[in-house]
N, C-alpha and C positions, 0 to 999 in steps of 0.2 A: 252065297249071300242069304242071310236070314233077316226077315222083316216081321217080327212079331208085333201085332198090333194089340193095343189094350185100351180100356176106358169105355167100351160099349156097355149097354145095359137097357134097362126099361126106364122110361121117363115119361111124364105126362106132357101133353101139348103145352107149349110155351116155356118149357123147362130148358135146361142146358146140359150139355155133356162135353167132356174134352178127351179126344183120342190122342194117343201117342204111339209112336213107331220108331224103334231104335234099330238102325241097321247095323248088322255085324258081318264078319266074314271077309273074303277076299274082294275088298273094294278098291278100285284103283283111283278114280276121280269122279265124284258124284256131280253130274250135271244138273239134275233136278230130282225132287221128290214130290210125291203127291198122294192124293186120296181119290179113290174111285168108289162107286157103290153099285150094288146090284140088289133091286127089289125083287120079290117073288114074281116069276113069270115075265120079268123084263130083262133087257140086256144091260151089261155093265156100262155105266156111264161115268164121265169125268165129274168130280166134285171141285177139286182145287189142286193147283200145282204151284210149286215155288222153286225157282232156279237157285243155283249156288250164290248168285248175286242178289238175291232177294226179290226178283221179279215175280209177281203173283198173277195167277189167272183163276177165275172162278166161273163156274156154271151160272147161268142167269138165275136159276131157281134158288140159289143159296147166297147170292150177293146182298150184302148188308146184314146177314145173319151169321155166316160162318167166317172164320178168320184162320188162315193157314200160316204157320210160322215154322222156323227151323233153327236148331242149334248145330252149326256146322262142325263145331269141335267134337260133338257127341254123335254126329250122323243121325240126328233125331229130328223127326218131323212131328208137328202137332196140328190138331184141328179143333179149334173152339167152335162149338155149335150152340148158338143161342136161338131163342124163339122157335124151338123145334116144333115141326108140324107132322101130322100122321103120315104125310107123303115122304117124309124123310126116313121112314122105316126101311131098313135095308141092311145088307152085310157090307161093311166098309172095309175096303182093301187099301193097304198101303202100296205104293209103287216107287221104284227107284230106277233112274236112268244113270247108267255107269258109262263113262268114256274111257276107252283103252285103245291106244294106238289108232286113234281116229275112228274107231268103231263103236257104236252105241249098243249097249246090253241093257235089257229091261228086266227087272225082277219084280215079282209080286209076293206079297204076304199072304197068310191064310185067312185073314179077315177077322173083323169083330163085329158082332151083331148089335144093331141099334133099333129098338122098338119104341115108338112113340105112340102113347095111348091118347085117344081123343076124349 
């Protein structure tokens, strides 16, 4: 399974970016897709997830600023990031949970870098 993420870049504080991730490969049944991030010197943390039914979950730090959405037909997940802050600077990773035969498989993309300048 491949999860190439795109849309990262350099933006000023208060600005916006939209990340995209289109899953491809041997996918059976996607249960959920999501975004995680890892800032320099910190552990990877959850940003937002969305299930196949559209149920979303956000980290408290991004609630009200970020919006996750997905196109099930295209196996694509998006992350609209508004009102960006310097603390949002990180590498953002796309994540996919695939269900096959009652077993869950988790896949990660290579990440896209987001830098927010203050």
